[in-house]
ZAMAR-697419 format. One record per residue (C-alpha): residue number from 1; residue in one letter; chain; x, y, z. Coordinates in nm, 3 decimals. Example, Ala and Ser with C-alpha at 12.3 -4.5 7.8 and 13.67 -1.06 7.14 Angstrom:
[site 1, "a", "A", [1.230, -0.450, 0.780]]
[site 2, "s", "A", [1.367, -0.106, 0.714]]
//
This chain:
[site 1, "m", "A", [-0.186, 2.983, -3.920]]
[site 2, "v", "A", [0.112, 2.868, -4.084]]
[site 3, "s", "A", [0.350, 3.143, -4.228]]
[site 4, "h", "A", [0.421, 3.138, -4.580]]
[site 5, "f", "A", [0.789, 3.151, -4.707]]
[site 6, "p", "A", [0.796, 3.191, -5.095]]
[site 7, "v", "A", [0.957, 2.882, -5.281]]
[site 8, "s", "A", [1.086, 3.138, -5.513]]
[site 9, "a", "A", [1.318, 3.324, -5.262]]
[site 10, "i", "A", [1.500, 2.985, -5.183]]
[site 11, "k", "A", [1.597, 2.938, -5.561]]
[site 12, "a", "A", [1.705, 3.296, -5.567]]
[site 13, "t", "A", [1.928, 3.278, -5.276]]
[site 14, "h", "A", [2.075, 2.934, -5.418]]
[site 15, "r", "A", [2.177, 3.148, -5.704]]
[site 16, "h", "A", [2.399, 3.347, -5.468]]
[site 17, "s", "A", [2.490, 3.111, -5.186]]
[site 18, "p", "A", [2.449, 2.766, -5.120]]
[site 19, "g", "A", [2.456, 2.802, -4.739]]
[site 20, "l", "A", [2.206, 3.059, -4.739]]
[site 21, "a", "A", [1.965, 2.849, -4.948]]
[site 22, "l", "A", [2.022, 2.568, -4.717]]
[site 23, "a", "A", [1.936, 2.778, -4.389]]
[site 24, "a", "A", [1.619, 2.902, -4.581]]
[site 25, "l", "A", [1.527, 2.566, -4.679]]
[site 26, "t", "A", [1.562, 2.471, -4.309]]
[site 27, "l", "A", [1.362, 2.772, -4.196]]
[site 28, "f", "A", [1.083, 2.703, -4.443]]
[site 29, "v", "A", [1.058, 2.325, -4.291]]
[site 30, "l", "A", [1.039, 2.464, -3.952]]
[site 31, "l", "A", [0.772, 2.705, -4.002]]
[site 32, "l", "A", [0.557, 2.433, -4.169]]
[site 33, "a", "A", [0.594, 2.178, -3.890]]
[site 34, "p", "A", [0.376, 2.207, -3.615]]
[site 35, "s", "A", [0.455, 2.325, -3.265]]
[site 36, "a", "A", [0.626, 2.098, -3.043]]
[site 37, "r", "A", [0.460, 2.030, -2.727]]
[site 38, "p", "A", [0.647, 1.939, -2.430]]
[site 39, "a", "A", [0.620, 1.605, -2.269]]
[site 40, "q", "A", [0.430, 1.606, -1.960]]
[site 41, "a", "A", [0.598, 1.423, -1.650]]
[site 42, "e", "A", [0.487, 1.091, -1.552]]
[site 43, "p", "A", [0.325, 1.059, -1.240]]
[site 44, "l", "A", [0.455, 0.906, -0.960]]
[site 45, "p", "A", [0.791, 0.793, -1.134]]
[site 46, "g", "A", [0.983, 0.551, -1.023]]
[site 47, "l", "A", [0.773, 0.360, -0.734]]
[site 48, "t", "A", [0.784, -0.012, -0.685]]
[site 49, "y", "A", [0.465, -0.116, -0.515]]
[site 50, "l", "A", [0.469, -0.358, -0.256]]
[site 51, "t", "A", [0.209, -0.562, -0.035]]
[site 52, "e", "A", [0.119, -0.876, 0.172]]
[site 53, "e", "A", [-0.136, -1.143, 0.218]]
[site 54, "y", "A", [-0.390, -0.901, 0.448]]
[site 55, "y", "A", [-0.725, -0.992, 0.411]]
[site 56, "p", "A", [-0.967, -0.805, 0.317]]
[site 57, "f", "A", [-0.747, -0.511, 0.283]]
[site 58, "n", "A", [-0.476, -0.672, 0.029]]
[site 59, "y", "A", [-0.524, -1.019, -0.088]]
[site 60, "t", "A", [-0.482, -1.280, -0.399]]
[site 61, "e", "A", [-0.766, -1.486, -0.510]]
[site 62, "n", "A", [-0.738, -1.697, -0.832]]
[site 63, "g", "A", [-0.420, -1.501, -0.896]]
[site 64, "d", "A", [-0.582, -1.151, -0.891]]
[site 65, "l", "A", [-0.495, -0.894, -0.653]]
[site 66, "k", "A", [-0.785, -0.758, -0.456]]
[site 67, "g", "A", [-0.899, -0.592, -0.135]]
[site 68, "v", "A", [-0.997, -0.232, 0.033]]
[site 69, "s", "A", [-0.624, -0.098, -0.007]]
[site 70, "y", "A", [-0.569, -0.201, -0.349]]
[site 71, "e", "A", [-0.911, -0.082, -0.486]]
[site 72, "l", "A", [-0.833, 0.239, -0.353]]
[site 73, "l", "A", [-0.465, 0.251, -0.487]]
[site 74, "r", "A", [-0.633, 0.199, -0.824]]
[site 75, "m", "A", [-0.855, 0.481, -0.771]]
[site 76, "v", "A", [-0.563, 0.700, -0.693]]
[site 77, "w", "A", [-0.400, 0.570, -1.012]]
[site 78, "e", "A", [-0.724, 0.661, -1.197]]
[site 79, "e", "A", [-0.730, 1.003, -1.043]]
[site 80, "l", "A", [-0.383, 1.070, -1.186]]
[site 81, "g", "A", [-0.457, 0.920, -1.524]]
[site 82, "m", "A", [-0.248, 0.613, -1.460]]
[site 83, "p", "A", [-0.250, 0.258, -1.600]]
[site 84, "p", "A", [-0.275, 0.013, -1.313]]
[site 85, "k", "A", [0.097, -0.086, -1.208]]
[site 86, "p", "A", [0.248, -0.407, -1.097]]
[site 87, "v", "A", [0.243, -0.477, -0.702]]
[site 88, "e", "A", [0.457, -0.742, -0.554]]
[site 89, "v", "A", [0.296, -0.952, -0.287]]
[site 90, "l", "A", [0.553, -1.104, -0.019]]
[site 91, "p", "A", [0.547, -1.176, 0.341]]
[site 92, "w", "A", [0.514, -0.916, 0.561]]
[site 93, "a", "A", [0.879, -0.894, 0.725]]
[site 94, "r", "A", [1.016, -0.910, 0.385]]
[site 95, "g", "A", [0.790, -0.598, 0.237]]
[site 96, "y", "A", [0.876, -0.408, 0.556]]
[site 97, "e", "A", [1.242, -0.478, 0.539]]
[site 98, "r", "A", [1.236, -0.376, 0.183]]
[site 99, "v", "A", [1.016, -0.059, 0.214]]
[site 100, "r", "A", [1.268, 0.076, 0.498]]
[site 101, "f", "A", [1.588, -0.001, 0.297]]
[site 102, "e", "A", [1.481, 0.001, -0.074]]
[site 103, "k", "A", [1.473, 0.327, -0.287]]
[site 104, "g", "A", [1.149, 0.421, -0.466]]
[site 105, "t", "A", [0.945, 0.157, -0.272]]
[site 106, "v", "A", [0.580, 0.192, -0.115]]
[site 107, "l", "A", [0.427, -0.068, 0.094]]
[site 108, "f", "A", [0.060, -0.128, 0.188]]
[site 109, "s", "A", [-0.124, -0.132, 0.440]]
[site 110, "m", "A", [0.112, -0.026, 0.718]]
[site 111, "a", "A", [-0.043, 0.096, 1.075]]
[site 112, "r", "A", [0.095, 0.408, 1.138]]
[site 113, "t", "A", [0.235, 0.443, 1.467]]
[site 114, "p", "A", [0.477, 0.660, 1.695]]
[site 115, "e", "A", [0.754, 0.375, 1.640]]
[site 116, "r", "A", [0.746, 0.382, 1.292]]
[site 117, "e", "A", [0.662, 0.764, 1.234]]
[site 118, "r", "A", [1.010, 0.886, 1.121]]
[site 119, "l", "A", [1.129, 0.584, 0.934]]
[site 120, "f", "A", [0.877, 0.636, 0.650]]
[site 121, "h", "A", [0.680, 0.928, 0.445]]
[site 122, "w", "A", [0.300, 0.852, 0.483]]
[site 123, "a", "A", [-0.016, 0.880, 0.258]]
[site 124, "g", "A", [-0.372, 0.813, 0.354]]
[site 125, "p", "A", [-0.548, 0.713, 0.584]]
[site 126, "i", "A", [-0.696, 0.388, 0.451]]
[site 127, "m", "A", [-0.917, 0.345, 0.776]]
[site 128, "a", "A", [-0.889, 0.309, 1.116]]
[site 129, "v", "A", [-0.804, -0.064, 1.281]]
[site 130, "r", "A", [-0.784, -0.199, 1.610]]
[site 131, "f", "A", [-0.466, -0.487, 1.689]]
[site 132, "v", "A", [-0.598, -0.727, 1.947]]
[site 133, "l", "A", [-0.546, -1.027, 2.137]]
[site 134, "i", "A", [-0.810, -1.286, 2.039]]
[site 135, "a", "A", [-0.911, -1.620, 2.194]]
[site 136, "r", "A", [-1.145, -1.906, 2.183]]
[site 137, "k", "A", [-1.440, -1.835, 2.414]]
[site 138, "d", "A", [-1.439, -2.178, 2.543]]
[site 139, "r", "A", [-1.116, -2.088, 2.735]]
[site 140, "a", "A", [-1.249, -1.818, 2.908]]
[site 141, "i", "A", [-0.919, -1.616, 2.912]]
[site 142, "r", "A", [-0.942, -1.313, 3.106]]
[site 143, "l", "A", [-0.689, -1.003, 3.072]]
[site 144, "d", "A", [-0.651, -0.671, 3.296]]
[site 145, "s", "A", [-0.293, -0.587, 3.183]]
[site 146, "l", "A", [-0.037, -0.733, 2.968]]
[site 147, "d", "A", [0.126, -0.859, 3.264]]
[site 148, "d", "A", [-0.145, -1.119, 3.288]]
[site 149, "l", "A", [0.017, -1.294, 2.979]]
[site 150, "r", "A", [0.277, -1.488, 3.183]]
[site 151, "g", "A", [0.296, -1.866, 3.141]]
[site 152, "m", "A", [0.069, -1.828, 2.802]]
[site 153, "t", "A", [0.149, -1.868, 2.440]]
[site 154, "v", "A", [0.074, -1.617, 2.182]]
[site 155, "g", "A", [0.098, -1.659, 1.816]]
[site 156, "t", "A", [0.180, -1.333, 1.616]]
[site 157, "l", "A", [0.249, -1.233, 1.280]]
[site 158, "r", "A", [0.608, -1.191, 1.208]]
[site 159, "g", "A", [0.686, -0.803, 1.223]]
[site 160, "d", "A", [0.334, -0.685, 1.237]]
[site 161, "v", "A", [0.255, -0.424, 1.485]]
[site 162, "s", "A", [0.129, -0.696, 1.741]]
[site 163, "d", "A", [0.445, -0.891, 1.703]]
[site 164, "t", "A", [0.598, -0.566, 1.790]]
[site 165, "l", "A", [0.417, -0.479, 2.086]]
[site 166, "l", "A", [0.467, -0.798, 2.265]]
[site 167, "t", "A", [0.826, -0.799, 2.215]]
[site 168, "a", "A", [0.853, -0.677, 2.579]]
[site 169, "y", "A", [0.671, -0.954, 2.718]]
[site 170, "q", "A", [0.886, -1.251, 2.571]]
[site 171, "t", "A", [1.039, -1.298, 2.901]]
[site 172, "i", "A", [0.678, -1.402, 3.069]]
[site 173, "a", "A", [0.508, -1.530, 2.760]]
[site 174, "s", "A", [0.612, -1.749, 2.467]]
[site 175, "i", "A", [0.534, -1.510, 2.170]]
[site 176, "q", "A", [0.541, -1.735, 1.850]]
[site 177, "p", "A", [0.575, -1.541, 1.535]]
[site 178, "v", "A", [0.475, -1.718, 1.206]]
[site 179, "a", "A", [0.492, -1.588, 0.830]]
[site 180, "d", "A", [0.148, -1.665, 0.756]]
[site 181, "m", "A", [-0.159, -1.578, 0.988]]
[site 182, "r", "A", [-0.319, -1.902, 0.861]]
[site 183, "q", "A", [-0.053, -2.113, 1.029]]
[site 184, "n", "A", [-0.189, -1.925, 1.373]]
[site 185, "i", "A", [-0.557, -2.062, 1.305]]
[site 186, "d", "A", [-0.460, -2.417, 1.285]]
[site 187, "k", "A", [-0.250, -2.392, 1.614]]
[site 188, "l", "A", [-0.523, -2.203, 1.779]]
[site 189, "m", "A", [-0.756, -2.457, 1.691]]
[site 190, "n", "A", [-0.563, -2.712, 1.791]]
[site 191, "n", "A", [-0.482, -2.566, 2.131]]
[site 192, "r", "A", [-0.126, -2.503, 2.047]]
[site 193, "l", "A", [-0.175, -2.140, 2.158]]
[site 194, "d", "A", [-0.380, -1.950, 2.421]]
[site 195, "m", "A", [-0.435, -1.682, 2.221]]
[site 196, "v", "A", [-0.357, -1.481, 1.846]]
[site 197, "a", "A", [-0.241, -1.133, 1.827]]
[site 198, "y", "A", [-0.369, -0.947, 1.534]]
[site 199, "e", "A", [-0.602, -0.715, 1.364]]
[site 200, "e", "A", [-0.957, -0.758, 1.493]]
[site 201, "l", "A", [-1.148, -0.719, 1.166]]
[site 202, "s", "A", [-0.894, -0.906, 0.957]]
[site 203, "w", "A", [-0.875, -1.191, 1.193]]
[site 204, "d", "A", [-1.297, -1.220, 1.176]]
[site 205, "k", "A", [-1.261, -1.252, 0.781]]
[site 206, "i", "A", [-0.987, -1.517, 0.776]]
[site 207, "a", "A", [-1.142, -1.707, 1.061]]
[site 208, "a", "A", [-1.465, -1.726, 0.850]]
[site 209, "r", "A", [-1.311, -1.764, 0.532]]
[site 210, "s", "A", [-1.147, -2.055, 0.676]]
[site 211, "g", "A", [-1.507, -2.212, 0.772]]
[site 212, "l", "A", [-1.489, -2.140, 1.111]]
[site 213, "t", "A", [-1.768, -1.996, 1.325]]
[site 214, "v", "A", [-1.678, -1.617, 1.415]]
[site 215, "d", "A", [-1.885, -1.644, 1.747]]
[site 216, "d", "A", [-1.673, -1.900, 1.854]]
[site 217, "f", "A", [-1.390, -1.626, 1.934]]
[site 218, "e", "A", [-1.358, -1.310, 2.147]]
[site 219, "t", "A", [-1.135, -1.015, 2.180]]
[site 220, "v", "A", [-0.959, -1.052, 2.526]]
[site 221, "y", "A", [-0.742, -0.737, 2.505]]
[site 222, "v", "A", [-0.686, -0.433, 2.279]]
[site 223, "l", "A", [-0.314, -0.375, 2.205]]
[site 224, "r", "A", [-0.366, -0.073, 1.975]]
[site 225, "e", "A", [-0.615, 0.119, 1.755]]
[site 226, "t", "A", [-0.462, 0.305, 1.507]]
[site 227, "p", "A", [-0.522, 0.410, 1.139]]
[site 228, "v", "A", [-0.349, 0.200, 0.815]]
[site 229, "y", "A", [-0.167, 0.386, 0.532]]
[site 230, "f", "A", [0.050, 0.361, 0.220]]
[site 231, "a", "A", [0.412, 0.378, 0.347]]
[site 232, "f", "A", [0.679, 0.526, 0.114]]
[site 233, "n", "A", [1.062, 0.470, 0.137]]
[site 234, "k", "A", [1.259, 0.781, 0.294]]
[site 235, "d", "A", [1.438, 0.848, -0.045]]
[site 236, "v", "A", [1.088, 0.912, -0.247]]
[site 237, "c", "A", [1.034, 1.276, -0.308]]
[site 238, "e", "A", [0.827, 1.429, -0.100]]
[site 239, "v", "A", [0.658, 1.607, -0.406]]
[site 240, "v", "A", [0.544, 1.282, -0.501]]
[site 241, "v", "A", [0.421, 1.190, -0.180]]
[site 242, "k", "A", [0.200, 1.489, -0.187]]
[site 243, "q", "A", [0.059, 1.434, -0.515]]
[site 244, "f", "A", [-0.023, 1.065, -0.416]]
[site 245, "q", "A", [-0.189, 1.197, -0.096]]
[site 246, "e", "A", [-0.400, 1.469, -0.314]]
[site 247, "a", "A", [-0.522, 1.196, -0.540]]
[site 248, "l", "A", [-0.602, 0.964, -0.253]]
[site 249, "d", "A", [-0.798, 1.269, -0.089]]
[site 250, "r", "A", [-1.009, 1.282, -0.409]]
[site 251, "a", "A", [-1.051, 0.920, -0.400]]
[site 252, "r", "A", [-1.195, 0.891, -0.056]]
[site 253, "k", "A", [-1.477, 1.115, -0.128]]
[site 254, "r", "A", [-1.595, 0.920, -0.413]]
[site 255, "s", "A", [-1.898, 0.727, -0.336]]
[site 256, "r", "A", [-1.728, 0.430, -0.501]]
[site 257, "f", "A", [-1.495, 0.395, -0.197]]
[site 258, "r", "A", [-1.779, 0.390, 0.042]]
[site 259, "q", "A", [-1.902, 0.084, -0.183]]
[site 260, "i", "A", [-1.584, -0.080, -0.193]]
[site 261, "l", "A", [-1.583, -0.074, 0.182]]
[site 262, "d", "A", [-1.931, -0.195, 0.220]]
[site 263, "d", "A", [-1.829, -0.465, -0.044]]
[site 264, "y", "A", [-1.531, -0.594, 0.161]]
[site 265, "l", "A", [-1.611, -0.517, 0.513]]
[site 266, "n", "A", [-1.980, -0.624, 0.540]]
//
């Protein structure tokens, strides 16, 4: 209910003191004005989103960003009542460098490993994956341990988990990192590589997308099984990360997320 202040009182006050009249008029206007509402804080303020070409988790198609991780991110934004935000797509090594040292950045999808644990804040998981060594079946390669890599050539994605895990074996094998996994497909098919180190499911999808028969390849060694997450620069406020995590937890429980997994992975 609006409080009433008689205009006659303002006029009467004006006859005795112009200053009092101005104060009374100001009070009158304030009483008629609607109550001011405090502005709500923007969810996830100041974040810059980074990703890579990592089919089928996050990738571009006809200029549009798609994939399991990106669809989950959109659901997080929806849970928080946010519009979609821009996402920069760049080579993994460059994105990893930026999220390590650039304030306010978040990179997806990143394997959460003991070596990386203290370097970032984490929200997830998105899903569990396997990083493996893959060879052509007609090569009949068998490995009992990574010491059996002696004299072999292995293609990796520069800065990827599998690339990092093979660093210690550079003295016995030729580890050849590239910026784009499609380069390794060509090199493997042309017998310029013995094996490729990459995430198993993603390899199968990329190979099929490249017109190759998935049954022509086999996993010869499991490097590591680990979940993938959204990784935040350590400067990002933990309250913001917690807000993101809570929205992600709600999103993953929705039937829509199960449908997203089915659409992209099956």
